[in-house]
C-alpha positions in Angstrom: -117.8 -49.2 2.5 -121.2 -50.1 0.9 -121.0 -50.4 -2.9 -123.5 -50.2 -5.6 -122.5 -52.6 -8.1 -126.0 -52.9 -9.6 -126.3 -49.3 -10.2 -125.6 -48.0 -13.6 -125.0 -44.4 -14.4 -125.3 -42.9 -17.9 -122.7 -40.1 -18.2 -123.6 -37.6 -20.9 -120.6 -35.6 -22.4 -120.5 -33.1 -25.3 -117.6 -35.0 -26.9 -115.5 -38.2 -26.3 -113.7 -38.1 -22.9 -110.1 -37.2 -23.0 -107.7 -39.5 -21.2 -105.4 -36.6 -20.6 -108.0 -34.8 -18.6 -107.1 -35.3 -14.9 -110.4 -33.8 -13.6 -112.6 -36.3 -15.4 -110.4 -39.4 -14.6 -110.4 -38.4 -10.9 -114.2 -38.3 -10.9 -114.5 -41.5 -12.8 -112.1 -43.3 -10.4 -114.2 -42.1 -7.4 -117.5 -43.4 -8.8 -115.8 -46.7 -9.8 -114.3 -47.0 -6.4 -117.9 -47.0 -5.0 -118.8 -49.8 -7.4 -120.9 -47.9 -9.9 -120.9 -48.9 -13.5 -120.6 -46.0 -15.9 -121.8 -45.8 -19.5 -120.2 -42.8 -21.0 -122.2 -41.4 -23.9 -120.6 -38.7 -26.2 -123.1 -36.4 -28.1 -120.3 -36.0 -30.7 -119.8 -38.9 -33.1 -116.3 -40.0 -33.6 -114.9 -42.5 -36.0 -111.9 -43.3 -33.8 -111.0 -43.0 -30.2 -107.3 -41.9 -30.3 -108.0 -39.5 -27.5 -108.7 -42.4 -25.1 -105.2 -43.8 -25.4 -103.6 -45.2 -22.3 -107.0 -45.7 -20.4 -108.6 -48.8 -21.7 -111.6 -48.5 -19.2 -112.8 -45.4 -21.2 -112.6 -47.4 -24.5 -114.7 -50.1 -22.9 -117.3 -47.8 -21.4 -117.6 -45.0 -24.0 -119.9 -44.9 -27.0 -120.9 -42.1 -29.3 -124.6 -41.3 -29.9 -125.4 -42.4 -33.3 -127.2 -39.5 -35.0 -127.6 -38.4 -38.5 -130.5 -37.1 -40.7 -131.5 -40.8 -41.0 -131.8 -41.0 -37.3 -134.5 -38.2 -37.2 -137.4 -40.6 -38.0 -136.2 -42.8 -35.2 -136.2 -39.9 -32.7 -139.6 -38.7 -33.8 -141.0 -42.3 -33.5 -139.4 -42.5 -30.0 -141.1 -39.2 -29.0 -144.4 -40.4 -30.4 -144.3 -43.8 -28.6 -143.2 -42.0 -25.2 -146.2 -39.7 -25.9 -148.5 -42.7 -25.9 -146.8 -44.6 -23.1 -146.1 -41.6 -20.8 -148.1 -38.5 -22.0 -147.6 -36.4 -18.9 -143.7 -36.7 -19.0 -143.7 -36.2 -22.8 -145.6 -33.1 -22.5 -143.3 -31.8 -19.7 -140.4 -32.5 -21.8 -141.8 -30.8 -24.8 -142.8 -27.8 -22.7 -139.2 -27.6 -21.2 -137.8 -27.7 -24.8 -140.0 -24.9 -25.9 -138.9 -22.8 -23.0 -135.3 -23.4 -23.8 -136.1 -22.7 -27.5 -137.2 -19.1 -26.6 -134.6 -18.6 -24.0 -131.3 -19.7 -25.8 -130.0 -18.0 -28.9 -128.8 -21.4 -30.4 -132.3 -22.5 -31.1 -131.4 -25.1 -33.8 -129.0 -26.8 -31.3 -131.9 -26.8 -28.6 -134.0 -28.7 -31.1 -131.1 -31.0 -31.8 -130.7 -31.6 -28.1 -134.4 -32.6 -27.9 -133.9 -35.1 -30.6 -130.6 -36.3 -29.1 -132.6 -36.9 -25.8 -134.9 -39.2 -27.8 -132.1 -41.1 -29.4 -130.3 -41.4 -26.1 -133.4 -42.8 -24.5 -133.9 -45.3 -27.3 -130.4 -46.5 -27.7 -128.9 -46.2 -24.3 -131.5 -46.0 -21.5 -134.5 -48.2 -22.4 -133.8 -51.8 -21.4 -130.3 -51.0 -20.4 -131.0 -50.9 -16.6 -129.7 -47.3 -16.3 -130.6 -45.9 -12.8 -129.3 -42.3 -13.0 -128.3 -39.7 -15.7 -125.4 -37.4 -15.2 -124.5 -34.4 -17.3 -120.8 -33.7 -17.4 -120.3 -29.9 -17.7 -121.0 -28.6 -21.3 -124.2 -27.0 -22.1 -125.4 -29.5 -24.7 -124.8 -32.3 -22.3 -126.9 -30.5 -19.6 -129.9 -29.8 -22.0 -129.9 -33.3 -23.4 -129.6 -34.9 -20.0 -132.4 -32.5 -18.5 -134.9 -33.5 -21.4 -133.9 -37.1 -21.1 -134.5 -37.1 -17.4 -137.9 -35.7 -17.8 -138.8 -38.3 -20.5 -137.7 -41.2 -18.5 -138.4 -39.9 -15.0 -134.9 -41.0 -14.1 -133.0 -38.7 -11.5 -130.2 -36.6 -12.9 -127.1 -34.7 -11.6 -124.8 -32.1 -12.9 -121.2 -31.2 -12.6 -120.5 -27.5 -12.9 -117.2 -25.7 -13.5 -116.3 -22.2 -12.3 -115.9 -21.0 -15.9 -119.5 -22.0 -16.9 -120.9 -20.1 -13.8 -119.6 -16.8 -15.0 -120.9 -17.1 -18.6 -123.6 -14.5 -19.3 -126.4 -17.1 -20.1 -125.6 -19.4 -17.2 -128.9 -18.4 -15.5 -130.8 -19.9 -18.5 -129.8 -23.3 -17.2 -131.5 -22.7 -13.9 -134.6 -25.0 -14.7 -132.0 -27.9 -15.4 -130.1 -27.2 -12.3 -133.2 -27.1 -10.1 -134.4 -30.4 -11.8 -131.1 -32.1 -10.7 -131.2 -34.4 -7.7 -127.9 -33.1 -6.8 -124.9 -31.1 -8.2 -121.2 -31.6 -8.0 -119.0 -28.7 -7.5 -115.2 -28.7 -7.4 -114.9 -26.5 -4.2 -116.8 -24.7 -1.6 -116.1 -21.4 -3.4 -118.2 -22.6 -6.4 -121.0 -23.7 -4.2 -121.0 -20.2 -2.7 -121.2 -18.7 -6.3 -124.0 -21.0 -7.2 -126.0 -20.2 -4.2 -125.6 -16.5 -4.8 -126.2 -16.6 -8.6 -128.8 -19.4 -9.0 -130.5 -20.6 -5.7 -130.8 -17.6 -3.6 -134.5 -17.4 -4.1 -135.3 -21.1 -3.5 -136.3 -22.8 -0.3 -135.9 -26.4 -1.5 -132.4 -26.9 -2.9 -130.8 -29.7 -4.9 -128.2 -31.7 -3.0 -124.7 -30.3 -3.4 -121.5 -32.4 -3.1 -118.1 -30.7 -3.1 -116.1 -33.0 -5.3 -112.5 -32.5 -4.3 -111.0 -34.5 -7.1 -108.9 -36.8 -5.1 -105.8 -38.4 -6.3 -104.5 -42.0 -6.1 -101.7 -41.8 -3.8 -100.3 -45.1 -5.0 -99.6 -43.3 -8.3 -98.2 -40.2 -6.6 -96.0 -41.5 -3.9 -93.9 -39.2 -1.6 -90.6 -39.3 -3.4 -89.1 -35.8 -2.8 -85.9 -35.6 -0.8 -85.7 -33.3 2.1 -82.0 -32.3 1.1 -81.5 -28.8 -0.3 -82.2 -28.5 -4.0 -79.3 -28.1 -6.4 -78.6 -25.6 -9.2 -80.0 -25.3 -11.8 -83.3 -25.3 -10.0 -86.2 -27.2 -11.6 -89.5 -25.4 -11.9 -92.6 -27.3 -13.1 -96.2 -26.4 -14.1 -98.7 -29.0 -15.3 -101.9 -27.3 -16.4 -104.3 -26.5 -19.2 -102.7 -23.4 -20.8 -105.4 -20.6 -20.5 -105.2 -17.0 -19.5 -106.9 -17.9 -16.2 -103.7 -19.9 -15.1 -101.6 -16.7 -15.1 -98.3 -18.3 -16.4 -97.4 -15.0 -18.0 -97.0 -13.8 -14.3 -94.8 -16.8 -13.7 -92.6 -16.1 -16.6 -92.2 -12.5 -15.7 -91.2 -13.6 -12.2 -88.6 -15.9 -13.6 -87.1 -13.3 -15.7 -86.6 -11.3 -12.4 -84.9 -14.4 -10.9 -82.7 -14.7 -13.9 -81.7 -11.0 -13.7 -80.7 -11.8 -10.0 -78.4 -14.6 -11.3 -80.5 -17.5 -10.3 -79.9 -20.6 -12.6 -83.0 -22.6 -13.4 -84.9 -24.7 -15.9 -88.7 -24.5 -16.2 -90.9 -27.1 -17.8 -94.5 -26.4 -18.8 -96.5 -29.5 -19.3 -99.8 -29.1 -21.0 -101.4 -27.3 -23.9 -104.3 -24.7 -24.5 -105.3 -21.5 -26.2 -102.7 -19.4 -24.3 -99.7 -21.5 -25.4 -98.8 -19.3 -28.4 -98.8 -16.1 -26.5 -96.7 -17.8 -23.7 -94.2 -19.0 -26.2 -94.0 -15.5 -27.6 -93.6 -13.9 -24.2 -90.9 -16.6 -23.4 -88.9 -15.2 -26.4 -89.6 -11.5 -25.5 -88.2 -12.1 -22.0 -85.2 -14.1 -23.5 -86.0 -17.2 -21.5 -85.8 -19.6 -24.4 -82.9 -21.4 -22.9 -84.6 -21.9 -19.7 -88.2 -22.7 -20.6 -89.5 -25.7 -22.3 -93.1 -26.3 -23.5 -93.6 -30.1 -23.6 -97.2 -30.2 -24.8 -99.7 -32.7 -23.3 -98.2 -35.8 -21.7 -100.1 -39.0 -20.7 -101.0 -38.9 -17.0 -98.8 -41.8 -16.1 -95.8 -39.7 -17.0 -96.6 -36.8 -14.7 -94.9 -38.4 -11.7 -91.6 -38.5 -13.6 -91.8 -34.8 -14.2 -92.5 -34.2 -10.4 -89.7 -36.4 -9.4 -87.3 -34.0 -10.9 -89.0 -30.8 -9.8 -87.8 -28.4 -7.1 -90.7 -26.3 -7.1 -94.3 -26.3 -8.7 -95.5 -22.7 -9.7 -99.0 -21.5 -10.9 -100.4 -17.9 -10.8 -104.2 -18.0 -11.3 -105.9 -14.7 -11.8 -109.3 -13.2 -11.8 -110.7 -12.6 -15.3 -112.7 -9.6 -16.4 -116.0 -11.5 -16.0 -115.1 -12.5 -12.5 -114.2 -16.1 -13.3 -111.4 -17.6 -11.0 -109.6 -20.9 -11.0 -110.7 -23.7 -8.8 -108.3 -26.2 -7.1 -105.9 -27.4 -9.8 -105.3 -31.1 -9.7 -101.6 -30.5 -10.6 -101.1 -28.7 -7.3 -102.5 -31.6 -5.4 -100.3 -34.0 -7.2 -97.2 -31.7 -6.5 -98.1 -31.5 -2.8 -98.5 -35.4 -2.7 -95.2 -36.1 -4.1 -93.3 -33.6 -2.0 -92.8 -30.6 -4.5 -93.5 -27.4 -2.7 -96.0 -25.0 -4.3 -96.0 -21.3 -5.0 -99.4 -20.0 -6.3 -101.7 -17.0 -6.1 -104.4 -16.5 -3.5 -107.4 -16.7 -6.1 -110.7 -18.4 -6.1 -110.7 -21.6 -4.2 -106.9 -21.9 -3.8 -106.8 -21.1 -0.1 -109.1 -24.2 0.4 -106.2 -26.3 -0.8 -103.1 -24.4 0.2 -102.5 -22.7 3.5 -99.9 -20.0 3.0 -96.7 -20.6 5.1 -97.9 -24.0 6.1 -98.5 -26.1 3.1 -97.3 -23.8 0.4 -96.9 -20.1 -0.4 -99.8 -18.0 -1.7 -99.1 -14.6 -3.4 -101.6 -11.9 -4.4 -102.5 -12.3 -8.1 -100.5 -10.2 -10.6 -97.7 -9.4 -8.2 -94.7 -10.4 -10.2 -92.0 -9.4 -7.6 -93.8 -11.1 -4.7 -94.0 -14.2 -6.8 -90.3 -14.2 -7.6 -89.5 -13.6 -3.9 -91.7 -16.5 -2.8 -90.1 -18.8 -5.2 -86.6 -17.8 -4.0 -87.6 -18.4 -0.4 -88.8 -22.0 -1.1 -85.5 -22.7 -2.8 -83.1 -21.2 -0.2 -85.0 -21.4 3.2 -84.6 -25.1 3.9 -86.5 -25.1 7.2 -89.6 -23.6 5.7 -89.2 -25.9 2.5 -89.1 -29.0 4.6 -92.0 -28.0 6.8 -94.1 -27.1 3.8 -93.2 -30.4 1.9 -94.3 -32.6 5.0 -97.4 -30.6 5.9 -98.6 -30.6 2.3 -98.3 -34.4 2.0 -100.3 -34.8 5.3 -103.0 -32.5 3.9 -103.3 -34.6 0.8 -103.3 -37.8 2.7 -106.1 -36.6 5.1 -108.4 -34.8 2.5 -107.6 -35.6 -1.0 -106.9 -39.4 -1.1 -109.2 -40.7 -3.8 -110.3 -43.6 -1.6 -111.3 -41.3 1.2 -113.1 -39.1 -1.3 -115.1 -42.1 -2.5 -116.0 -42.9 1.1 -117.1 -39.3 1.6 -119.3 -39.3 -1.5 -120.8 -42.7 -0.5 -121.6 -41.3 3.0 -123.1 -38.3 1.5 -125.5 -40.3 -0.6 -126.5 -42.5 2.2 -126.9 -39.7 4.8 -129.0 -37.5 2.4 -130.9 -40.4 1.0 -130.2 -39.3 -2.5 -131.6 -41.2 -5.4 -128.4 -42.2 -7.2 
């Protein structure tokens, strides 16, 4: 595979990267597999990097943008010098900033993004041999990258998430999206939503690459036994705990199974805004003896949890604004290690799981059907073994991080994209 060791990408993030974020680490690994060098710049200053624990490469490659009131003169001087050196680009960037200023409600933040772009250019782009700018998700990163790209004429790219697509003001980012050389999405479902919401009136589209968030199969080896699981059955979820994940549906389904006399233990690995309500629901359902909330665990510990699990469960739902889940990395890791999956047919889930073949998919919010599906995969050994083996083959064939790197590399070459 052709690599690009001389290529340096500046990845702009709204805050320091989190070593517990599987999505970001997967994308980082793919780009590094291709030989790119990444300079990760956080727009938020941080005095320490405790959230980079266990992932030394992030520490080596991550810096925070030095910004304070004392930096404003430096930003203004940079903008003046760029105005002299590249007046057309400078006017275009100033015009783009003015349009955003009158479009977005957070106007002070837009001005700050403009100054951040100048500081970014001064500190981390000029004379740093950077060849490409990448905005990682959040709005401030997108706006700062967009303005920096105009100021420097460097090509830019953008990673979008399904939650952002459904935000009321997402269309205000259309100029930045159109300006991008290409856009990462995490599923074909998200590409479809982008086309419908943003690009339906355009003839010339940015390149789009479906970034499947592959996993390293050396870290997630096939370890599950094909012998029948033993009681008490071990249920597992690894996820960011938000309403979108539908873990209340899982808990209610487990209550039904308990009422039927099923003996089980359920570990929920992760944290998030829904944790408190889920803990309260656990008490209401009298499942305190069965359910354990472990909090966030380092990624290297996840295989240990999967090795003890008999079933991986997740029940994503459609939120009021239409937002749906993508393809959770936790499900891919479970499929890779041989833990059968029960999930809901929502968003891009069927791109990952084929019901009755590589897992079981249930209609969202259907508690009884979810409980029945769990019981099937614990008691129907023929179905269980078939799903375990086919799921592993699915991950090996499509979601191996090395194959994902090759696919992205081929996409860049075949489309002659300027990365």
